[in-house]
C-alpha positions as CSV (number, residue, x, y, z in Angstrom):
1,M,-42.5,50.3,-4.7
2,Y,-42.6,53.1,-7.0
3,S,-42.5,55.7,-4.0
4,R,-39.4,53.9,-2.8
5,T,-37.9,54.2,-6.1
6,T,-38.9,58.1,-7.0
7,S,-37.4,59.0,-3.3
8,L,-34.1,57.3,-4.2
9,L,-34.0,58.8,-7.7
10,S,-34.9,62.4,-6.3
11,R,-32.3,61.9,-3.2
12,S,-29.8,60.9,-5.7
13,C,-30.2,63.8,-8.4
14,R,-31.0,66.5,-6.1
15,Y,-27.6,68.2,-6.7
16,F,-28.9,69.1,-10.4
17,F,-31.8,71.1,-8.5
18,R,-29.4,73.1,-6.3
19,A,-29.3,77.0,-6.3
20,P,-25.9,77.9,-8.1
21,V,-23.0,78.4,-6.1
22,P,-22.0,81.9,-5.9
23,Q,-18.6,82.8,-7.1
24,R,-15.9,83.5,-4.8
25,Q,-13.9,86.9,-4.6
26,T,-10.5,86.6,-5.9
27,F,-7.4,87.3,-4.0
28,S,-5.7,90.4,-5.0
29,V,-3.1,92.0,-3.8
30,S,-2.6,96.1,-4.1
31,A,0.9,97.4,-4.8
32,R,1.1,98.9,-1.3
33,S,0.1,95.7,0.3
34,F,2.9,94.1,-2.1
35,A,5.4,96.4,-0.8
36,A,4.4,95.5,2.4
37,I,4.9,91.9,2.2
38,N,8.5,92.2,0.8
39,A,9.8,94.6,3.8
40,A,8.0,91.9,6.1
41,M,10.1,89.0,4.4
42,A,13.3,91.2,4.1
43,D,13.3,91.3,7.6
44,A,12.4,87.5,8.3
45,T,16.1,87.0,7.9
46,S,17.9,85.2,10.8
47,G,20.7,87.6,11.6
48,V,22.9,84.5,11.2
49,T,25.8,84.8,8.8
50,A,28.4,82.0,7.5
51,D,31.2,84.2,8.8
52,G,29.5,84.5,12.6
53,L,29.4,80.6,12.6
54,K,32.8,80.2,11.6
55,S,34.3,82.5,14.3
56,K,32.3,81.2,16.8
57,L,33.0,77.4,15.5
58,I,37.1,78.6,15.9
59,E,37.2,80.0,19.1
60,Q,34.8,77.6,21.0
61,L,35.6,74.1,19.3
62,Q,39.7,74.9,18.3
63,A,38.4,74.0,14.8
64,Q,41.2,73.8,12.5
65,H,39.4,74.0,9.6
66,V,35.7,75.1,8.9
67,E,33.8,75.2,5.6
68,I,30.1,76.8,5.8
69,E,27.6,77.1,3.0
70,D,24.6,79.4,3.3
71,L,22.1,77.1,1.1
72,S,19.1,79.5,1.6
73,G,20.4,82.3,-0.7
74,G,21.7,84.5,1.7
75,C,18.6,84.9,4.1
76,G,20.8,83.0,6.8
77,Q,18.3,80.1,7.4
78,A,20.1,77.1,6.5
79,F,23.3,76.1,6.6
80,Q,25.8,73.1,5.8
81,A,29.2,73.0,7.6
82,V,32.2,71.0,7.6
83,I,34.0,71.4,10.8
84,V,37.4,69.6,11.7
85,S,38.7,69.7,15.1
86,P,41.0,67.9,17.5
87,Q,38.1,67.7,20.3
88,F,36.2,65.2,18.2
89,E,38.8,62.7,19.0
90,K,37.5,59.4,20.3
91,K,33.6,60.6,19.9
92,T,30.8,59.4,18.3
93,M,29.3,61.4,15.5
94,L,26.2,61.9,17.9
95,A,28.5,63.3,20.5
96,R,30.3,65.6,18.0
97,H,27.1,66.8,16.9
98,R,26.0,67.5,20.1
99,L,29.3,69.6,21.3
100,V,28.6,71.5,18.0
101,N,24.9,72.3,18.5
102,A,26.0,73.3,22.1
103,A,28.3,75.8,20.9
104,L,26.1,77.0,18.4
105,K,22.9,76.8,20.7
106,A,21.5,80.4,20.3
107,E,22.4,80.7,16.5
108,I,20.6,77.1,15.7
109,A,17.5,78.4,17.5
110,A,17.4,81.3,15.2
111,I,17.6,79.1,11.8
112,H,15.6,76.6,10.1
113,A,18.3,73.9,8.8
114,W,21.4,73.2,9.9
115,T,23.4,70.2,9.0
116,P,27.1,69.6,10.6
117,K,30.0,67.1,9.0
118,C,32.1,66.8,12.0
119,Y,35.6,65.3,11.0
120,T,38.8,64.7,13.3
121,P,42.0,66.0,11.5
122,E,43.1,62.6,10.9
123,Q,39.9,61.8,9.2
124,W,40.2,65.1,7.4
125,Q,43.6,64.0,6.0
126,A,42.6,60.6,4.7
127,L,39.5,62.2,3.0
128,H,41.6,64.5,1.2
129,Q,44.3,62.1,0.1
């Protein structure tokens, strides 16, 4: 009985007698590395602009009204759009989104987030009355 208690105690208190864990080296960035990181992040923009998206939507969908907002602070990674086109007549929301996504296939592949809101001209007029 005594040996069992001793072995249980020694197992449970084993962490008290371990060698100290060596301190890990802290992470630091030199000025040169920091400049390189900033330059790499500056190149991380998608190259997609709100004006480019707008012109392509007007051209391909004959959109009557297009509002595009860059939600990513100018780096071209997240966009929200309001698109008014007669091509959306008698189409479900999914079919409308598929039309827009097909028109902007290359651009959508280059960005992180895309949120279209698609309206027919009649729906747009009803929203603004």
